N, C-alpha and C positions, 0 to 999 in steps of 0.2 A: 502602559501594558496594555490597558484596555483597547487601546488604537489599534495597537498590534495583533489582538486577537480578533477585532472586527474585520481588520483588513486581509486576515488571513484565516477568516473563518471557516471556508470551505475545506482549504490544504489540511485544518486541521482536523477535520471531520474524516477525512479521507484516509489520513495516514492509519488510525485506526481503523475504520472499514477493511483498508487493503491490507492490514496484516492479518484479520481475521479470515476474507477471503484467500490470503495465501497460504494459512496454516489449512485452512477447509481442502485447499488443492491438493496440498501435502498427505493430507489425512485419508481423503476419500478416492483420489487419482494416483500423486506418486508416481515414483519410477520403481520398476519390479528390479529392475537388475545394481540399483545401485551406482550406474556410471551417469547419471545427470545429472550436471554441475546443480541448479538449483532446486530440484523438487526432491533429491535424493535426502534431503536434511532438511527437518522443520524450521530451524532457525534461518537456513539460507533462503528457504520459500514464504518465511514469515516477512523477512528482510525484504525481500524483491518486493511483496505484495503490498508492503510497506511504502514503499518508494513508487511502485505505479500508481497505488491509489489518491496519495499526495500530489501526483503529478497530473493523474486524470480528473480530479477534483478540483485543481488550479487553473485548468482550462476555462471552468466556466466564471472565474470570475470577472467582475465586471472592472472598467481600469476608468478613473475619474480622469475627466481630462480639465 
């Protein structure tokens, strides 16, 4: 379990940060008309943010050869 956490630490950090960013984006920017697929609903925006946060933070992971 500890090796999994050490190996994926940046991704684990990126998911909650992305979720917070997605929620804050919905709260302060959002979609006024309600027709936007991602930003019209706080759940969709939070899930999208967490996925993007995990993906972006995982790009900085160094691979061991």
